[in-house]
N, C-alpha and C positions, 0 to 999 in steps of 0.2 A: 332576484332582480339586482340585489346589491352585488352579488358575485358577477353577474353580467356587466354591471357598470364598471367593476374593477377590470374585467377582461377588455372591455371596450377601451378603457383608459390605457391599458398596456399596449393596445393596438394603435393607439394614437387617434382614436375616434372621440370627438368631443360630444358630451351629452350636456344639453339637449340640442346643441347647434346642428349636429350631424345625425343624431339618432335619439329618438325619444324612448324612455324606459318607464315602465309602470310595474307595480307589484300588487300583491294581494295580502291583506292581513293587517295592515297599519301597525306593524310592530315598532317598538321604540327605535330600532336601528334605522327605520325609514325616515325618521325625523332628524337623526344626528349625522347621517352621511352628507357629503357635499358633492353635488347639489342634493338637497332634500328630495327624497323619492316620492313621486306621485303614486298613490296607492288606493286600493279599494278597501273600504272599511266594511266588514261583513256582519257586524253585530252577532258575534259568536254566542252570546247568552240567549238571544232569541232563536237562533238556529238550533242550539242544544235543547231548548224548551220545546220546539216543534218536534224535533226528533224523539224526545221522550214521550210526548203526547201520542205520536204516531205508534210508537213501540207499545204503549199501554193499550191503546185501542186495538192493535193487532192481537195482543195477548187476551184481551177481553172477548173479542169476537172471533178469534181463531182464524183470521184471514189476513193476508198481506195487504198493507196499505197500497192504494193505487192513486193515480193522478199526478199532477204536477203541482208542486208547492212553491210558490214564489216567496222569497224572503227579502226583507229590506236590505239596502246597501246604500253607501254614498261614496262618491269618488272625491278623494282629497287631492286636489291638484296642487302640486309643489313644483320644485325647480327642474324636474327631469322631463317635462313636456313643453 
């Protein structure tokens, strides 16, 4: 998303006045670019924990995990929308 913002700036497109931009991951760079990047914070530790539990269950029971697993997230609205 930061690279996209840079490209838009080079093309003369104003963010957010002419184009909204959002990213995923809530990396440090999202807070220090100008304007600050709106991002989705995905709680990677919880996602990793769920993946580990699913893997261990699959190894114990000898079958692949099934279903849809919803993970928490939050949208951090900043200056790009």
